[in-house]
C-alpha positions in Angstrom: 30.0 16.5 -60.7 32.9 17.7 -58.7 36.2 18.4 -60.5 37.9 15.6 -58.6 35.2 13.2 -59.6 35.5 14.1 -63.3 39.3 13.6 -63.1 38.8 10.1 -61.6 36.5 9.2 -64.3 38.8 10.5 -67.0 41.7 8.7 -65.3 39.8 5.4 -65.4 38.9 5.9 -69.1 42.7 6.4 -69.9 43.7 3.4 -67.8 41.1 1.3 -69.6 42.4 2.4 -73.1 46.0 1.6 -72.1 45.0 -1.8 -70.5 43.1 -2.9 -73.7 46.1 -1.7 -75.7 48.5 -3.8 -73.5 46.1 -6.8 -73.7 45.9 -6.6 -77.4 49.8 -6.4 -77.7 50.1 -9.5 -75.6 47.3 -11.2 -77.5 49.0 -10.4 -80.9 52.4 -11.5 -79.6 50.9 -14.8 -78.6 49.3 -15.3 -81.9 52.4 -14.4 -83.8 54.4 -16.9 -81.7 51.9 -19.7 -82.6 51.7 -18.8 -86.2 55.3 -18.9 -86.6 55.7 -22.5 -85.6 55.8 -25.5 -87.9 53.8 -27.9 -85.7 55.2 -30.9 -87.7 58.7 -30.2 -86.2 58.9 -31.2 -82.6 61.9 -29.0 -82.0 59.9 -25.9 -83.0 57.0 -27.0 -80.8 59.4 -27.3 -77.8 60.8 -23.9 -78.5 57.3 -22.5 -78.4 56.6 -24.3 -75.1 59.7 -22.6 -73.6 58.9 -19.2 -74.8 55.4 -19.3 -73.6 56.8 -19.7 -70.1 58.0 -16.1 -69.9 54.9 -14.8 -71.7 52.4 -16.4 -69.4 54.3 -15.6 -66.3 54.5 -11.9 -67.3 50.7 -11.7 -68.5 49.2 -9.1 -66.5 46.0 -8.0 -68.3 42.8 -9.7 -69.6 43.4 -13.3 -70.3 42.8 -14.5 -73.9 40.5 -17.1 -75.4 43.1 -19.8 -76.0 40.6 -21.5 -78.5 41.0 -18.4 -80.7 44.7 -19.1 -81.0 45.4 -22.9 -80.7 43.6 -25.9 -82.2 42.5 -28.6 -79.8 45.4 -30.9 -80.8 47.8 -28.1 -80.2 46.5 -27.5 -76.7 46.7 -31.3 -76.1 50.3 -31.2 -77.1 51.2 -28.2 -74.9 49.5 -29.7 -71.8 51.0 -33.1 -72.4 54.4 -31.4 -72.6 53.6 -29.8 -69.2 53.0 -33.3 -67.7 56.2 -34.8 -69.3 58.4 -31.9 -68.2 57.2 -31.0 -64.8 59.5 -32.7 -62.2 57.6 -31.4 -59.0 61.0 -29.6 -57.9 61.7 -26.7 -60.2 59.0 -24.0 -60.8 56.3 -25.4 -63.0 55.4 -24.1 -66.4 52.5 -21.8 -66.0 50.4 -23.1 -69.0 48.1 -25.5 -67.2 46.9 -22.9 -64.5 47.0 -20.2 -67.2 44.6 -22.3 -69.4 42.3 -23.0 -66.4 42.2 -19.3 -65.4 41.6 -18.3 -69.1 38.5 -20.6 -69.0 39.9 -23.0 -71.6 37.9 -26.3 -71.6 38.2 -29.2 -73.9 35.4 -29.7 -76.4 35.2 -33.2 -78.0 34.3 -33.6 -81.7 30.6 -34.4 -81.9 28.8 -36.8 -84.1 25.4 -36.1 -85.9 23.6 -37.2 -82.8 25.4 -34.4 -80.8 27.5 -36.9 -78.8 31.2 -37.4 -78.9 32.1 -39.1 -82.1 34.9 -41.3 -80.7 36.2 -42.4 -77.2 39.5 -43.3 -78.7 41.9 -40.5 -78.0 45.1 -39.8 -76.0 45.1 -36.7 -73.9 47.5 -35.2 -71.3 45.7 -37.3 -68.6 46.9 -40.5 -70.2 50.5 -39.1 -70.0 50.2 -39.2 -66.3 50.5 -43.0 -66.3 54.1 -42.5 -67.4 54.9 -39.9 -64.8 53.1 -41.0 -61.6 55.0 -39.6 -58.6 52.6 -39.5 -55.7 51.2 -37.5 -54.1 52.1 -34.5 -56.4 50.5 -35.8 -59.5 47.2 -36.1 -57.7 47.0 -32.3 -57.8 48.0 -32.2 -61.5 45.3 -34.8 -62.4 42.7 -32.8 -60.6 43.7 -29.6 -62.5 43.6 -31.4 -65.8 40.1 -32.6 -65.0 39.1 -28.9 -64.9 40.0 -28.8 -68.6 39.0 -32.3 -69.7 35.7 -32.1 -67.9 33.4 -34.1 -70.1 32.2 -37.1 -68.1 29.8 -38.5 -70.6 32.8 -39.9 -72.7 35.7 -41.9 -71.2 38.5 -41.4 -73.5 40.9 -44.4 -73.8 44.3 -44.4 -75.3 45.8 -47.0 -77.6 46.5 -49.3 -74.7 43.0 -49.1 -73.2 43.9 -46.8 -70.3 41.0 -44.3 -69.7 40.3 -41.1 -68.0 38.3 -43.0 -65.4 41.4 -45.1 -64.6 43.3 -41.9 -64.2 40.7 -40.4 -61.9 40.9 -43.6 -59.7 44.6 -43.7 -59.7 45.2 -40.1 -58.8 42.5 -39.5 -56.2 40.2 -37.3 -58.3 37.2 -38.1 -56.2 34.8 -35.6 -57.9 35.8 -36.9 -61.3 35.1 -40.5 -60.2 31.7 -39.6 -58.8 30.7 -37.6 -62.0 31.7 -40.5 -64.3 29.6 -43.0 -62.3 26.7 -40.7 -62.1 26.9 -40.3 -65.9 26.4 -43.9 -66.3 29.8 -45.4 -66.7 29.5 -49.2 -66.9 32.0 -50.7 -64.7 31.4 -54.3 -65.9 32.0 -53.2 -69.6 35.1 -51.3 -68.6 36.4 -54.5 -66.9 35.8 -56.5 -70.1 37.5 -54.0 -72.3 40.6 -53.5 -70.1 43.7 -55.6 -70.2 44.9 -56.1 -66.5 48.5 -56.5 -67.9 48.3 -52.8 -68.9 46.4 -51.1 -66.1 45.1 -52.5 -62.7 41.3 -52.6 -62.0 39.8 -49.4 -60.5 39.6 -50.9 -56.9 43.3 -51.7 -57.1 44.0 -48.1 -58.3 42.1 -46.7 -55.3 44.0 -48.8 -52.9 47.3 -47.6 -54.4 46.2 -44.2 -53.6 44.8 -45.1 -50.2 41.6 -43.3 -51.2 38.7 -44.5 -49.1 36.1 -42.3 -50.7 36.9 -43.6 -54.2 37.1 -47.1 -52.9 33.6 -46.8 -51.4 32.2 -45.1 -54.6 33.5 -47.9 -56.8 32.1 -50.7 -54.5 28.6 -49.0 -54.1 28.4 -48.7 -58.0 29.0 -52.3 -58.5 32.8 -52.7 -58.9 33.7 -56.4 -58.7 35.2 -57.0 -55.2 36.9 -60.1 -56.5 38.6 -58.3 -59.5 42.2 -59.4 -60.2 45.2 -57.7 -61.5 47.7 -59.2 -63.9 49.2 -61.3 -61.0 45.8 -62.7 -60.0 45.8 -60.6 -56.8 42.3 -59.4 -55.6 41.7 -56.2 -53.5 42.0 -58.5 -50.4 45.6 -59.5 -51.5 46.4 -55.8 -51.8 44.9 -54.9 -48.5 46.8 -57.8 -46.8 50.1 -56.6 -48.1 50.5 -52.8 -47.3 50.5 -50.8 -44.3 47.7 -48.2 -44.0 45.1 -50.3 -45.7 43.7 -52.2 -42.6 40.5 -50.0 -42.6 39.8 -50.9 -46.4 39.3 -54.6 -45.4 36.3 -53.7 -43.2 34.9 -51.4 -45.9 35.2 -54.2 -48.4 33.5 -56.8 -46.4 30.7 -54.3 -45.2 29.8 -53.1 -48.6 30.0 -56.5 -50.2 27.6 -57.7 -47.4 25.2 -54.9 -48.0 25.1 -55.7 -51.8 24.9 -59.5 -51.2 28.1 -60.0 -53.1 30.4 -63.0 -52.2 33.9 -62.1 -51.3 36.4 -64.8 -52.2 38.4 -64.8 -49.0 40.6 -67.6 -50.2 41.2 -66.4 -53.7 44.6 -67.6 -55.0 46.9 -65.5 -57.1 49.2 -66.7 -59.9 51.6 -68.2 -57.4 48.8 -70.0 -55.5 48.9 -67.7 -52.5 45.8 -66.4 -50.7 45.2 -63.1 -48.8 46.0 -65.1 -45.6 49.5 -65.8 -46.8 50.0 -62.2 -47.6 48.8 -60.9 -44.3 51.2 -63.4 -42.6 54.1 -62.6 -44.9 53.8 -58.9 -44.5 53.0 -59.1 -40.7 49.5 -57.4 -40.9 47.8 -58.6 -37.6 44.7 -56.5 -38.0 44.0 -57.7 -41.5 44.8 -61.3 -40.5 42.4 -61.3 -37.7 39.7 -59.9 -40.1 40.4 -62.7 -42.6 40.3 -65.3 -39.9 37.0 -64.1 -38.4 35.7 -64.2 -42.0 36.5 -67.8 -42.3 39.8 -67.9 -44.1 40.9 -71.4 -44.8 43.9 -72.6 -42.7 43.7 -76.3 -43.7 46.8 -76.2 -45.9 48.5 -73.2 -44.5 52.3 -73.2 -44.1 54.2 -70.4 -42.6 55.6 -68.5 -45.6 59.4 -68.4 -46.0 59.4 -65.4 -48.3 59.3 -62.8 -45.5 62.6 -64.1 -44.2 64.6 -64.0 -47.4 65.2 -60.4 -48.0 68.5 -58.8 -46.8 66.7 -55.7 -45.6 62.9 -56.4 -45.7 61.9 -53.2 -44.0 63.3 -49.7 -44.0 61.8 -47.9 -41.1 63.5 -44.7 -39.9 61.6 -44.3 -36.6 63.6 -45.5 -33.6 60.6 -47.7 -32.5 60.5 -49.5 -35.7 62.1 -52.8 -34.6 59.9 -53.1 -31.5 56.7 -52.3 -33.6 57.6 -54.9 -36.3 58.6 -57.5 -33.7 55.2 -57.0 -32.1 53.4 -57.3 -35.3 55.2 -60.6 -35.8 54.3 -61.9 -32.3 50.7 -60.9 -32.8 50.5 -62.7 -36.1 51.8 -65.8 -34.6 49.3 -65.6 -31.7 46.4 -65.2 -34.0 47.4 -68.2 -36.1 47.9 -70.4 -33.1 44.5 -69.3 -31.6 42.9 -70.7 -34.8 44.7 -74.0 -34.5 48.0 -73.6 -36.3 50.6 -75.6 -34.8 54.2 -74.3 -35.2 57.0 -76.8 -35.5 60.6 -76.4 -34.6 61.5 -75.3 -38.1 59.0 -72.4 -37.9 60.4 -71.5 -34.5 64.0 -71.5 -35.6 63.2 -69.5 -38.7 61.4 -66.7 -36.8 63.9 -66.6 -34.0 66.7 -66.4 -36.6 65.0 -63.5 -38.4 64.3 -61.6 -35.0 67.9 -62.0 -34.1 69.1 -60.8 -37.4 67.0 -57.7 -37.7 65.7 -56.8 -34.1 68.8 -57.4 -32.1 71.7 -56.6 -34.5 72.6 -53.5 -32.5 74.3 -54.6 -29.2 72.6 -53.2 -26.1 74.8 -51.0 -24.1 74.1 -52.1 -20.5 76.9 -50.0 -18.9 76.0 -46.6 -17.5 72.5 -46.4 -18.9 71.3 -44.1 -16.2 74.5 -42.2 -16.2 73.7 -41.1 -19.7 70.1 -40.4 -18.8 70.1 -39.5 -15.1 68.0 -36.4 -15.7 65.1 -38.6 -16.6 65.0 -41.0 -13.5 62.4 -39.1 -11.8 60.2 -38.8 -14.9 60.5 -42.5 -15.8 59.5 -43.5 -12.2 56.3 -41.6 -12.7 55.5 -43.0 -16.3 53.7 -46.4 -16.0 53.8 -49.1 -18.5 51.0 -51.1 -16.8 49.4 -50.3 -13.5 51.9 -50.6 -10.7 54.9 -50.9 -13.0 57.0 -47.9 -14.0 59.2 -47.5 -17.0 62.1 -47.1 -14.7 61.3 -50.4 -13.0 60.7 -52.2 -16.3 64.2 -51.0 -17.6 65.9 -52.3 -14.4 64.0 -55.6 -14.4 65.5 -58.8 -15.7 63.9 -60.2 -18.8 62.7 -63.4 -17.3 60.8 -61.5 -14.7 59.3 -59.1 -17.3 58.0 -62.0 -19.4 55.7 -63.1 -16.6 54.2 -59.7 -16.1 53.7 -58.2 -19.6 52.3 -59.4 -22.8 53.6 -58.1 -26.1 50.5 -55.9 -26.5 51.5 -54.0 -23.4 54.8 -53.0 -24.9 53.2 -51.9 -28.1 50.6 -49.9 -26.5 53.1 -48.2 -24.3 55.8 -47.4 -27.0 53.2 -45.9 -29.3 51.6 -43.7 -26.6 52.0 -39.9 -26.6 53.6 -40.1 -23.1 56.5 -42.3 -24.4 57.1 -40.5 -27.6 57.4 -37.2 -25.8 60.5 -38.5 -24.1 63.9 -37.3 -25.6 64.8 -39.1 -28.9 68.2 -40.3 -27.7 66.7 -41.7 -24.5 64.2 -43.6 -26.7 66.9 -44.9 -28.9 68.7 -46.4 -25.9 65.6 -47.6 -24.2 63.8 -49.4 -27.0 66.3 -52.2 -27.6 65.9 -53.1 -23.9 62.2 -53.1 -24.3 62.3 -55.2 -27.4 64.7 -57.7 -25.8 62.1 -58.1 -22.9 59.1 -58.3 -25.2 60.5 -61.0 -27.3 61.8 -63.0 -24.4 58.9 -65.3 -24.0 59.1 -66.3 -27.6 63.0 -67.0 -27.5 62.5 -68.9 -24.2 59.8 -71.1 -25.7 62.1 -72.3 -28.5 65.4 -72.5 -26.7 64.6 -74.8 -23.8 64.5 -78.1 -25.9 67.7 -77.2 -27.8 69.4 -76.3 -24.5 68.6 -79.8 -23.1 70.0 -81.4 -26.2 73.0 -79.1 -26.0 73.8 -80.4 -22.5 73.2 -84.0 -23.6 70.2 -84.3 -21.3 72.5 -84.2 -18.3 70.8 -81.3 -16.5 67.2 -81.4 -15.4 64.6 -78.9 -16.8 64.6 -76.7 -13.8 68.3 -76.3 -13.9 68.2 -75.4 -17.6 65.6 -72.9 -16.9 67.7 -71.3 -14.2 70.6 -71.0 -16.7 68.2 -69.5 -19.2 67.3 -66.8 -16.8 70.7 -65.3 -16.9 71.2 -65.6 -20.7 70.2 -62.8 -23.2 68.1 -63.6 -26.2 71.3 -63.5 -28.3 72.6 -66.4 -26.1 69.5 -68.3 -26.4 69.7 -67.9 -30.2 73.2 -69.2 -30.3 72.3 -72.4 -28.5 69.3 -72.9 -30.8 71.5 -72.2 -33.9 74.2 -74.5 -32.8 71.9 -77.5 -32.2 70.0 -76.8 -35.5 73.3 -76.6 -37.3 74.9 -79.8 -36.0 71.9 -81.8 -35.0 71.0 -83.5 -31.7 73.3 -86.6 -32.4 76.4 -84.3 -32.4 75.9 -83.7 -28.7 75.3 -87.4 -27.8 78.2 -89.3 -26.2 79.5 -92.4 -27.9 78.3 -95.5 -26.3 
């Protein structure tokens, strides 16, 4: 062996001795820190937890077997403290990832039959229910399932919340799959769970917008009509929130495959059906699905709740008002196609809401192209519908636009990449004009009769329509509001 080879061998031998010595020193320090703690005193446990931060961050040698140092209940406490103190902003305590890297895995207490002796136990996974900021905690839950990786036992805390609930709530797809493959009985879980404490698994998957978990649950027999503490089924949830439209199709498809009857008209504790929710929260896609699946409209009344909040929607994108107005118009159109007859009270309520939230900002008509003259050529080339450019639409009067475009045309255009690539300031100025034009037909529809009453029926309909052509939606609303406020008799001359 060459001299340089012998030197490298000797050098490696010395490094190995030093590394083992360093590793032993760190191991002994860790054991000493643990042994000097009175675990009955919370203040001492917290001091240890804080001291472990620096030790684990600086650990640079072979990782220890934590089971040789800490008891199971001690590791439970340290990991639970990690969950309690991690705020997802400051650098996290290293104990969770240190334990995973060191190969620490939870081992349950076994009975004479070799199976876990009890499923009643509170672990750090249960602590997540108190500290549930999405989506960060999804990653924490998945990491914890690397440690608490027994799926033949579904640990439940004192309130009945289980590891399986945590897996559904925090999007731990693999954990959900392994629980189900291990024979978890979903019907028994439903019987043993108090819905006032934790939502059913399907609801938890919807909260996380997790399609994979949602499908797994349904295919393994989860009750598609399960209800939470408010009596709301998955269909109620789907009809409420944005981003869940696709879940409705999944729910119907898998229920059909399994020959399960889906209660389309299930009522919650307030007597409201998913149909009411889809209308109240302006979910046209879900509403169409419900109507096509036979939702009952025989006693439907347009809900008033959606018009009662001071600020019902908080969208930051500049196209939010137009998109929400589109959704409202689409919902109304779907209802009327199925036979719902809107009365004047409905019309006034919706027009009032539109005026309050969609047209609160005054449209600055003066010098629009003076502010955006550099975009004239570009907007002339950008078509909203065939043969109609964006430039022409902006210049067009609202009464002309209402004859050429449907509300779907506006929505399709403003959500297109071509429009969203225009400068933000231009879109901010342009969108109120487009929203005014899109809602024109609806305002017109409900303003004609009040205008006739306002003029004491002295003007013929054609004349009133001529006048309306030159009024803004705000003006039409003022006429409507005045007549509704004072009543038709107020405008009738004394005999």
